N, CA, C and O atoms as a printed pandas DataFrame, in Angstrom:
     atom_number atom_name residue_name chain_id  residue_number  x_coord  y_coord  z_coord
0              1         N          UNK        A               1 -174.110  108.312  -28.756
1              2        CA          UNK        A               1 -173.204  109.241  -28.115
2              3         C          UNK        A               1 -171.826  109.149  -28.764
3              4         O          UNK        A               1 -171.513  108.171  -29.444
4              5         N          UNK        A               2 -171.026  110.155  -28.553
5              6        CA          UNK        A               2 -169.695  110.189  -29.120
6              7         C          UNK        A               2 -168.608  109.824  -28.125
7              8         O          UNK        A               2 -167.426  110.027  -28.401
8              9         N          UNK        A               3 -168.980  109.298  -26.991
9             10        CA          UNK        A               3 -168.001  108.960  -25.971
10            11         C          UNK        A               3 -167.550  107.513  -26.125
11            12         O          UNK        A               3 -168.351  106.621  -26.407
12            13         N          UNK        A               4 -166.267  107.302  -25.935
13            14        CA          UNK        A               4 -165.696  105.954  -25.987
14            15         C          UNK        A               4 -165.060  105.674  -24.639
15            16         O          UNK        A               4 -164.320  106.504  -24.110
16            17         N          UNK        A               5 -165.344  104.513  -24.088
17            18        CA          UNK        A               5 -164.771  104.091  -22.819
18            19         C          UNK        A               5 -163.583  103.197  -23.102
19            20         O          UNK        A               5 -163.691  102.244  -23.874
20            21         N          UNK        A               6 -162.448  103.495  -22.485
21            22        CA          UNK        A               6 -161.259  102.663  -22.641
22            23         C          UNK        A               6 -160.734  102.330  -21.268
23            24         O          UNK        A               6 -160.290  103.213  -20.534
24            25         N          UNK        A               7 -160.781  101.052  -20.914
25            26        CA          UNK        A               7 -160.279  100.613  -19.613
26            27         C          UNK        A               7 -158.769  100.496  -19.703
27            28         O          UNK        A               7 -158.251   99.567  -20.323
28            29         N          UNK        A               8 -158.070  101.419  -19.095
29            30        CA          UNK        A               8 -156.617  101.378  -19.122
30            31         C          UNK        A               8 -156.021  101.432  -17.737
31            32         O          UNK        A               8 -154.871  101.839  -17.570
32            33         N          UNK        A               9 -156.781  101.031  -16.747
33            34        CA          UNK        A               9 -156.326  101.165  -15.367
34            35         C          UNK        A               9 -155.568   99.955  -14.852
35            36         O          UNK        A               9 -154.961  100.025  -13.784
36            37         N          UNK        A              10 -155.587   98.855  -15.576
37            38        CA          UNK        A              10 -154.772   97.723  -15.186
38            39         C          UNK        A              10 -155.487   96.614  -14.452
39            40         O          UNK        A              10 -154.934   95.522  -14.322
40            41         N          UNK        A              11 -156.704   96.846  -13.963
41            42        CA          UNK        A              11 -157.446   95.749  -13.338
42            43         C          UNK        A              11 -158.900   95.826  -13.760
43            44         O          UNK        A              11 -159.494   96.904  -13.771
44            45         N          UNK        A              12 -159.461   94.708  -14.100
45            46        CA          UNK        A              12 -160.857   94.660  -14.503
46            47         C          UNK        A              12 -161.807   95.014  -13.382
47            48         O          UNK        A              12 -162.947   95.400  -13.638
48            49         N          UNK        A              13 -161.357   94.890  -12.135
49            50        CA          UNK        A              13 -162.239   95.158  -11.002
50            51         C          UNK        A              13 -162.602   96.637  -10.885
51            52         O          UNK        A              13 -163.510   96.986  -10.130
52            53         N          UNK        A              14 -161.917   97.506  -11.612
53            54        CA          UNK        A              14 -162.243   98.927  -11.562
54            55         C          UNK        A              14 -163.407   99.281  -12.479
55            56         O          UNK        A              14 -163.928  100.394  -12.419
56            57         N          UNK        A              15 -163.811   98.356  -13.310
57            58        CA          UNK        A              15 -164.962   98.553  -14.186
58            59         C          UNK        A              15 -166.107   97.706  -13.650
59            60         O          UNK        A              15 -165.949   96.506  -13.424
60            61         N          UNK        A              16 -167.258   98.334  -13.448
61            62        CA          UNK        A              16 -168.442   97.587  -13.002
62            63         C          UNK        A              16 -169.088   97.026  -14.264
63            64         O          UNK        A              16 -169.812   97.727  -14.971
64            65         N          UNK        A              17 -168.815   95.755  -14.531
65            66        CA          UNK        A              17 -169.195   95.129  -15.786
66            67         C          UNK        A              17 -170.688   95.221  -16.064
67            68         O          UNK        A              17 -171.083   95.553  -17.182
68            69         N          UNK        A              18 -171.518   94.935  -15.081
69            70        CA          UNK        A              18 -172.969   94.993  -15.298
70            71         C          UNK        A              18 -173.409   96.397  -15.707
71            72         O          UNK        A              18 -174.265   96.550  -16.578
72            73         N          UNK        A              19 -172.822   97.428  -15.080
73            74        CA          UNK        A              19 -173.159   98.804  -15.428
74            75         C          UNK        A              19 -172.684   99.141  -16.843
75            76         O          UNK        A              19 -173.387   99.819  -17.592
76            77         N          UNK        A              20 -171.500   98.669  -17.203
77            78        CA          UNK        A              20 -170.988   98.919  -18.544
78            79         C          UNK        A              20 -171.904   98.285  -19.591
79            80         O          UNK        A              20 -172.239   98.922  -20.591
80            81         N          UNK        A              21 -172.303   97.058  -19.370
81            82        CA          UNK        A              21 -173.208   96.385  -20.309
82            83         C          UNK        A              21 -174.518   97.160  -20.429
83            84         O          UNK        A              21 -175.050   97.317  -21.528
84            85         N          UNK        A              22 -175.039   97.645  -19.300
85            86        CA          UNK        A              22 -176.295   98.394  -19.314
86            87         C          UNK        A              22 -176.167   99.678  -20.135
87            88         O          UNK        A              22 -177.015   99.952  -20.984
88            89         N          UNK        A              23 -175.122  100.465  -19.894
89            90        CA          UNK        A              23 -174.990  101.723  -20.633
90            91         C          UNK        A              23 -174.700  101.479  -22.113
91            92         O          UNK        A              23 -175.091  102.281  -22.962
92            93         N          UNK        A              24 -174.026  100.390  -22.422
93            94        CA          UNK        A              24 -173.808  100.060  -23.834
94            95         C          UNK        A              24 -175.134   99.702  -24.500
95            96         O          UNK        A              24 -175.429  100.173  -25.598
96            97         N          UNK        A              25 -175.927   98.873  -23.834
97            98        CA          UNK        A              25 -177.214   98.468  -24.397
98            99         C          UNK        A              25 -178.194   99.635  -24.512
99           100         O          UNK        A              25 -179.059   99.637  -25.388
100          101         N          UNK        A              26 -178.060  100.627  -23.629
101          102        CA          UNK        A              26 -178.940  101.796  -23.668
102          103         C          UNK        A              26 -178.416  102.886  -24.598
103          104         O          UNK        A              26 -179.080  103.907  -24.776
104          105         N          UNK        A              27 -177.245  102.693  -25.192
105          106        CA          UNK        A              27 -176.720  103.614  -26.185
106          107         C          UNK        A              27 -176.019  104.844  -25.649
107          108         O          UNK        A              27 -175.855  105.820  -26.381
108          109         N          UNK        A              28 -175.601  104.828  -24.399
109          110        CA          UNK        A              28 -174.926  105.990  -23.822
110          111         C          UNK        A              28 -173.494  106.155  -24.308
111          112         O          UNK        A              28 -172.959  107.263  -24.288
112          113         N          UNK        A              29 -172.873  105.077  -24.739
113          114        CA          UNK        A              29 -171.495  105.134  -25.209
114          115         C          UNK        A              29 -171.419  104.663  -26.649
115          116         O          UNK        A              29 -172.154  103.766  -27.063
116          117         N          UNK        A              30 -170.522  105.278  -27.406
117          118        CA          UNK        A              30 -170.307  104.868  -28.793
118          119         C          UNK        A              30 -169.604  103.515  -28.851
119          120         O          UNK        A              30 -169.919  102.681  -29.700
120          121         N          UNK        A              31 -168.650  103.302  -27.943
121          122        CA          UNK        A              31 -167.886  102.054  -27.926
122          123         C          UNK        A              31 -167.209  101.895  -26.571
123          124         O          UNK        A              31 -167.046  102.857  -25.820
124          125         N          UNK        A              32 -166.824  100.667  -26.280
125          126        CA          UNK        A              32 -166.039  100.365  -25.090
126          127         C          UNK        A              32 -164.931   99.403  -25.513
127          128         O          UNK        A              32 -165.194   98.383  -26.149
128          129         N          UNK        A              33 -163.701   99.733  -25.158
129          130        CA          UNK        A              33 -162.550   98.913  -25.505
130          131         C          UNK        A              33 -161.941   98.388  -24.205
131          132         O          UNK        A              33 -161.544   99.165  -23.337
132          133         N          UNK        A              34 -161.874   97.080  -24.085
133          134        CA          UNK        A              34 -161.411   96.461  -22.843
134          135         C          UNK        A              34 -160.243   95.525  -23.110
135          136         O          UNK        A              34 -160.264   94.738  -24.057
136          137         N          UNK        A              35 -159.233   95.618  -22.270
137          138        CA          UNK        A              35 -158.162   94.628  -22.345
138          139         C          UNK        A              35 -158.010   93.891  -21.020
139          140         O          UNK        A              35 -157.209   92.963  -20.905
140          141         N          UNK        A              36 -158.781   94.309  -20.025
141          142        CA          UNK        A              36 -158.787   93.648  -18.723
142          143         C          UNK        A              36 -160.246   93.526  -18.310
143          144         O          UNK        A              36 -160.992   94.503  -18.362
144          145         N          UNK        A              37 -160.650   92.348  -17.905
145          146        CA          UNK        A              37 -162.032   92.123  -17.519
146          147         C          UNK        A              37 -162.106   91.525  -16.125
147          148         O          UNK        A              37 -161.111   91.038  -15.588
148          149         N          UNK        A              38 -163.282   91.567  -15.557
149          150        CA          UNK        A              38 -163.541   90.906  -14.283
150          151         C          UNK        A              38 -164.787   90.060  -14.481
151          152         O          UNK        A              38 -165.887   90.604  -14.586
152          153         N          UNK        A              39 -164.643   88.757  -14.535
153          154        CA          UNK        A              39 -163.459   87.934  -14.235
154          155         C          UNK        A              39 -162.537   87.823  -15.440
155          156         O          UNK        A              39 -162.922   88.098  -16.576
156          157         N          UNK        A              40 -161.328   87.417  -15.160
157          158        CA          UNK        A              40 -160.356   87.172  -16.212
158          159         C          UNK        A              40 -159.702   85.823  -15.985
159          160         O          UNK        A              40 -159.244   85.559  -14.873
160          161         N          UNK        A              41 -159.636   84.964  -16.977
161          162        CA          UNK        A              41 -160.112   85.199  -18.332
162          163         C          UNK        A              41 -161.642   85.240  -18.381
163          164         O          UNK        A              41 -162.327   84.605  -17.579
164          165         N          UNK        A              42 -162.142   85.989  -19.327
165          166        CA          UNK        A              42 -163.579   86.136  -19.496
166          167         C          UNK        A              42 -164.163   84.810  -19.976
167          168         O          UNK        A              42 -163.762   84.307  -21.026
168          169         N          UNK        A              43 -165.108   84.234  -19.222
169          170        CA          UNK        A              43 -165.626   82.920  -19.591
170          171         C          UNK        A              43 -166.444   82.930  -20.883
171          172         O          UNK        A              43 -167.052   83.936  -21.249
172          173         N          UNK        A              44 -166.439   81.807  -21.545
173          174        CA          UNK        A              44 -167.263   81.631  -22.736
174          175         C          UNK        A              44 -168.720   81.876  -22.336
175          176         O          UNK        A              44 -169.165   81.415  -21.285
176          177         N          UNK        A              45 -169.449   82.591  -23.167
177          178        CA          UNK        A              45 -170.848   82.863  -22.882
178          179         C          UNK        A              45 -171.087   84.104  -22.042
179          180         O          UNK        A              45 -172.238   84.466  -21.800
180          181         N          UNK        A              46 -170.012   84.775  -21.584
181          182        CA          UNK        A              46 -170.176   86.003  -20.799
182          183         C          UNK        A              46 -170.808   87.073  -21.688
183          184         O          UNK        A              46 -170.466   87.159  -22.868
184          185         N          UNK        A              47 -171.720   87.891  -21.157
185          186        CA          UNK        A              47 -172.414   88.898  -21.962
186          187         C          UNK        A              47 -171.492   89.905  -22.664
187          188         O          UNK        A              47 -171.873   90.455  -23.698
188          189         N          UNK        A              48 -170.302   90.159  -22.134
189          190        CA          UNK        A              48 -169.406   91.097  -22.806
190          191         C          UNK        A              48 -169.019   90.629  -24.201
191          192         O          UNK        A              48 -168.783   91.450  -25.088
192          193         N          UNK        A              49 -168.952   89.307  -24.404
193          194        CA          UNK        A              49 -168.584   88.784  -25.722
194          195         C          UNK        A              49 -169.590   89.184  -26.791
195          196         O          UNK        A              49 -169.228   89.328  -27.959
196          197         N          UNK        A              50 -170.839   89.364  -26.409
197          198        CA          UNK        A              50 -171.879   89.630  -27.406
198          199         C          UNK        A              50 -172.496   91.025  -27.293
199          200         O          UNK        A              50 -173.411   91.352  -28.049
200          201         N          UNK        A              51 -172.019   91.839  -26.376
201          202        CA          UNK        A              51 -172.537   93.202  -26.254
202          203         C          UNK        A              51 -172.018   94.023  -27.429
203          204         O          UNK        A              51 -170.811   94.100  -27.660
204          205         N          UNK        A              52 -172.946   94.639  -28.170
205          206        CA          UNK        A              52 -172.550   95.400  -29.352
206          207         C          UNK        A              52 -171.673   96.584  -28.975
207          208         O          UNK        A              52 -171.878   97.238  -27.952
208          209         N          UNK        A              53 -170.688   96.840  -29.831
209          210        CA          UNK        A              53 -169.751   97.955  -29.705
210          211         C          UNK        A              53 -168.799   97.809  -28.522
211          212         O          UNK        A              53 -168.170   98.781  -28.104
212          213         N          UNK        A              54 -168.695   96.600  -27.986
213          214        CA          UNK        A              54 -167.678   96.313  -26.968
214          215         C          UNK        A              54 -166.573   95.536  -27.671
215          216         O          UNK        A              54 -166.814   94.492  -28.276
216          217         N          UNK        A              55 -165.375   96.059  -27.578
217          218        CA          UNK        A              55 -164.220   95.453  -28.236
218          219         C          UNK        A              55 -163.270   94.930  -27.169
219          220         O          UNK        A              55 -162.817   95.673  -26.298
220          221         N          UNK        A              56 -162.979   93.638  -27.255
221          222        CA          UNK        A              56 -162.119   92.984  -26.275
222          223         C          UNK        A              56 -160.799   92.658  -26.953
223          224         O          UNK        A              56 -160.759   91.992  -27.987
224          225         N          UNK        A              57 -159.719   93.141  -26.349
225          226        CA          UNK        A              57 -158.396   92.916  -26.903
226          227         C          UNK        A              57 -157.553   92.153  -25.886
227          228         O          UNK        A              57 -157.908   92.094  -24.709
228          229         N          UNK        A              58 -156.446   91.573  -26.326
229          230        CA          UNK        A              58 -155.580   90.871  -25.379
230          231         C          UNK        A              58 -155.047   91.823  -24.321
231          232         O          UNK        A              58 -154.873   93.016  -24.569
232          233         N          UNK        A              59 -154.794   91.285  -23.155
233          234        CA          UNK        A              59 -154.221   92.081  -22.069
234          235         C          UNK        A              59 -152.716   92.146  -22.269
235          236         O          UNK        A              59 -151.988   91.208  -21.945
236          237         N          UNK        A              60 -152.265   93.268  -22.808
237          238        CA          UNK        A              60 -150.841   93.478  -23.043
238          239         C          UNK        A              60 -150.384   94.574  -22.090
239          240         O          UNK        A              60 -150.836   95.713  -22.214
240          241         N          UNK        A              61 -149.508   94.267  -21.148
241          242        CA          UNK        A              61 -149.075   95.260  -20.168
242          243         C          UNK        A              61 -148.501   96.516  -20.816
243          244         O          UNK        A              61 -147.999   96.481  -21.940
244          245         N          UNK        A              62 -148.586   97.620  -20.085
245          246        CA          UNK        A              62 -148.109   98.909  -20.567
246          247         C          UNK        A              62 -146.646   98.935  -20.932
247          248         O          UNK        A              62 -146.230   99.799  -21.704
248          249         N          UNK        A              63 -145.846   98.021  -20.407
249          250        CA          UNK        A              63 -144.426   97.996  -20.704
250          251         C          UNK        A              63 -144.095   97.308  -22.005
251          252         O          UNK        A              63 -142.927   97.018  -22.267
252          253         N          UNK        A              64 -145.104   97.035  -22.839
253          254        CA          UNK        A              64 -144.894   96.311  -24.095
254          255         C          UNK        A              64 -143.810   96.939  -24.952
255          256         O          UNK        A              64 -143.015   96.221  -25.559
256          257         N          UNK        A              65 -143.762   98.241  -25.016
257          258        CA          UNK        A              65 -142.806   98.920  -25.893
258          259         C          UNK        A              65 -141.487   99.232  -25.202
259          260         O          UNK        A              65 -140.643   99.931  -25.762
260          261         N          UNK        A              66 -141.310   98.735  -24.025
261          262        CA          UNK        A              66 -140.091   99.049  -23.288
262          263         C          UNK        A              66 -139.113   97.878  -23.322
263          264         O          UNK        A              66 -139.479   96.729  -23.074
264          265         N          UNK        A              67 -137.904   98.190  -23.624
265          266        CA          UNK        A              67 -136.803   97.237  -23.495
266          267         C          UNK        A              67 -137.039   95.866  -24.072
267          268         O          UNK        A              67 -137.436   95.723  -25.228
268          269         N          UNK        A              68 -136.794   94.867  -23.264
269          270        CA          UNK        A              68 -136.813   93.476  -23.679
270          271         C          UNK        A              68 -138.195   92.999  -24.115
271          272         O          UNK        A              68 -138.290   92.148  -25.000
272          273         N          UNK        A              69 -139.267   93.519  -23.523
273          274        CA          UNK        A              69 -140.611   93.078  -23.899
274          275         C          UNK        A              69 -140.866   93.274  -25.380
275          276         O          UNK        A              69 -141.295   92.347  -26.067
276          277         N          UNK        A              70 -140.606   94.469  -25.875
277          278        CA          UNK        A              70 -140.875   94.785  -27.273
278          279         C          UNK        A              70 -140.066   93.878  -28.192
279          280         O          UNK        A              70 -140.599   93.303  -29.142
280          281         N          UNK        A              71 -138.788   93.758  -27.902
281          282        CA          UNK        A              71 -137.918   92.930  -28.741
282          283         C          UNK        A              71 -138.382   91.471  -28.727
283          284         O          UNK        A              71 -138.414   90.822  -29.773
284          285         N          UNK        A              72 -138.735   90.961  -27.566
285          286        CA          UNK        A              72 -139.187   89.570  -27.456
286          287         C          UNK        A              72 -140.476   89.348  -28.243
287          288         O          UNK        A              72 -140.582   88.383  -29.002
288          289         N          UNK        A              73 -141.450   90.230  -28.068
289          290        CA          UNK        A              73 -142.731   90.086  -28.775
290          291         C          UNK        A              73 -142.525   90.174  -30.283
291          292         O          UNK        A              73 -143.105   89.392  -31.036
292          293         N          UNK        A              74 -141.707   91.116  -30.724
293          294        CA          UNK        A              74 -141.462   91.258  -32.160
294          295         C          UNK        A              74 -140.737   90.041  -32.729
295          296         O          UNK        A              74 -141.035   89.609  -33.843
296          297         N          UNK        A              75 -139.790   89.486  -31.978
297          298        CA          UNK        A              75 -139.084   88.287  -32.447
298          299         C          UNK        A              75 -140.037   87.103  -32.581
299          300         O          UNK        A              75 -139.942   86.337  -33.540
300          301         N          UNK        A              76 -140.951   86.949  -31.631
301          302        CA          UNK        A              76 -141.936   85.865  -31.714
302          303         C          UNK        A              76 -142.839   86.074  -32.933
303          304         O          UNK        A              76 -143.119   85.127  -33.668
304          305         N          UNK        A              77 -143.290   87.307  -33.146
305          306        CA          UNK        A              77 -144.160   87.596  -34.286
306          307         C          UNK        A              77 -143.456   87.319  -35.607
307          308         O          UNK        A              77 -144.035   86.695  -36.497
308          309         N          UNK        A              78 -142.225   87.771  -35.743
309          310        CA          UNK        A              78 -141.458   87.545  -36.974
310          311         C          UNK        A              78 -141.223   86.062  -37.188
311          312         O          UNK        A              78 -141.352   85.563  -38.305
312          313         N          UNK        A              79 -140.874   85.347  -36.108
313          314        CA          UNK        A              79 -140.667   83.901  -36.204
314          315         C          UNK        A              79 -141.954   83.199  -36.630
315          316         O          UNK        A              79 -141.918   82.290  -37.459
316          317         N          UNK        A              80 -143.092   83.615  -36.068
317          318        CA          UNK        A              80 -144.364   82.983  -36.420
318          319         C          UNK        A              80 -144.728   83.214  -37.885
319          320         O          UNK        A              80 -145.207   82.298  -38.554
320          321         N          UNK        A              81 -144.510   84.409  -38.381
321          322        CA          UNK        A              81 -144.775   84.676  -39.806
322          323         C          UNK        A              81 -143.902   83.767  -40.666
323          324         O          UNK        A              81 -144.378   83.187  -41.643
324          325         N          UNK        A              82 -142.652   83.646  -40.312
325          326        CA          UNK        A              82 -141.733   82.779  -41.048
326          327         C          UNK        A              82 -142.201   81.324  -41.030
327          328         O          UNK        A              82 -142.194   80.652  -42.061
328          329         N          UNK        A              83 -142.607   80.842  -39.852
329          330        CA          UNK        A              83 -143.087   79.461  -39.738
330          331         C          UNK        A              83 -144.324   79.226  -40.599
331          332         O          UNK        A              83 -144.410   78.217  -41.298
332          333         N          UNK        A              84 -145.273   80.145  -40.551
333          334        CA          UNK        A              84 -146.506   80.003  -41.338
334          335         C          UNK        A              84 -146.188   80.002  -42.825
335          336         O          UNK        A              84 -146.763   79.216  -43.578
336          337         N          UNK        A              85 -145.283   80.870  -43.258
337          338        CA          UNK        A              85 -144.899   80.911  -44.677
338          339         C          UNK        A              85 -144.228   79.613  -45.128
339          340         O          UNK        A              85 -144.247   79.272  -46.311
340          341         N          UNK        A              86 -143.634   78.894  -44.168
341          342        CA          UNK        A              86 -143.014   77.602  -44.468
342          343         C          UNK        A              86 -144.009   76.446  -44.350
343          344         O          UNK        A              86 -143.647   75.286  -44.548
344          345         N          UNK        A              87 -145.262   76.771  -44.027
345          346        CA          UNK        A              87 -146.282   75.740  -43.874
346          347         C          UNK        A              87 -146.246   75.046  -42.526
347          348         O          UNK        A              87 -146.825   73.971  -42.367
348          349         N          UNK        A              88 -145.575   75.643  -41.555
349          350        CA          UNK        A              88 -145.449   75.055  -40.221
350          351         C          UNK        A              88 -146.384   75.775  -39.249
351          352         O          UNK        A              88 -146.859   76.876  -39.527
352          353         N          UNK        A              89 -146.637   75.139  -38.111
353          354        CA          UNK        A              89 -147.455   75.754  -37.075
354          355         C          UNK        A              89 -146.665   76.824  -36.323
355          356         O          UNK        A              89 -145.486   76.631  -36.028
356          357         N          UNK        A              90 -147.308   77.948  -36.014
357          358        CA          UNK        A              90 -146.637   78.973  -35.210
358          359         C          UNK        A              90 -146.526   78.537  -33.756
359          360         O          UNK        A              90 -147.203   77.601  -33.333
360          361         N          UNK        A              91 -145.683   79.205  -32.999
361          362        CA          UNK        A              91 -145.574   78.949  -31.563
362          363         C          UNK        A              91 -146.609   79.806  -30.830
363          364         O          UNK        A              91 -147.094   80.802  -31.367
364          365         N          UNK        A              92 -146.936   79.413  -29.615
365          366        CA          UNK        A              92 -147.886   80.147  -28.769
366          367         C          UNK        A              92 -149.284   80.196  -29.382
367          368         O          UNK        A              92 -149.915   81.253  -29.415
368          369         N          UNK        A              93 -149.758   79.067  -29.859
369          370        CA          UNK        A              93 -151.092   79.007  -30.458
370          371         C          UNK        A              93 -152.139   79.196  -29.363
371          372         O          UNK        A              93 -151.999   78.665  -28.261
372          373         N          UNK        A              94 -153.181   79.951  -29.675
373          374        CA          UNK        A              94 -154.274   80.190  -28.735
374          375         C          UNK        A              94 -155.050   78.896  -28.535
375          376         O          UNK        A              94 -155.380   78.207  -29.501
376          377         N          UNK        A              95 -155.341   78.567  -27.282
377          378        CA          UNK        A              95 -156.149   77.400  -26.953
378          379         C          UNK        A              95 -157.619   77.839  -26.925
379          380         O          UNK        A              95 -158.085   78.398  -25.932
380          381         N          UNK        A              96 -158.331   77.588  -28.000
381          382        CA          UNK        A              96 -159.722   78.052  -28.122
382          383         C          UNK        A              96 -160.645   77.393  -27.104
383          384         O          UNK        A              96 -161.696   77.948  -26.783
384          385         N          UNK        A              97 -160.276   76.224  -26.591
385          386        CA          UNK        A              97 -161.089   75.583  -25.554
386          387         C          UNK        A              97 -161.051   76.386  -24.262
387          388         O          UNK        A              97 -162.038   76.435  -23.528
388          389         N          UNK        A              98 -159.910   77.016  -23.981
389          390        CA          UNK        A              98 -159.778   77.858  -22.796
390          391         C          UNK        A              98 -160.322   79.264  -23.036
391          392         O          UNK        A              98 -160.648   79.986  -22.093
392          393         N          UNK        A              99 -160.416   79.645  -24.315
393          394        CA          UNK        A              99 -160.939   80.951  -24.651
394          395         C          UNK        A              99 -159.896   82.039  -24.764
395          396         O          UNK        A              99 -160.237   83.213  -24.911
396          397         N          UNK        A             100 -158.614   81.664  -24.696
397          398        CA          UNK        A             100 -157.551   82.659  -24.865
398          399         C          UNK        A             100 -156.271   81.994  -25.296
399          400         O          UNK        A             100 -155.260   82.669  -25.490
């Protein structure tokens, strides 16, 4: 199918995860893009991690491009690139044991 599902409502509870997995496995949707899941954080081994054509992105609130949020995020990103280029560890490293 040519339909893409994008969860942009702000809470994972508005998506029935089992139903989404079923329609993805049956080929009804071309792709599903999720930034909010139920449960959150999505546990290791959850079927969404391995469901084909399901793309999971970080949960970044809609206000990302507004005011202080955008400037803060960009400053952290620029600082991290600078640190990595200097051979140093970036700040805010993802804890892979927690899964996020």
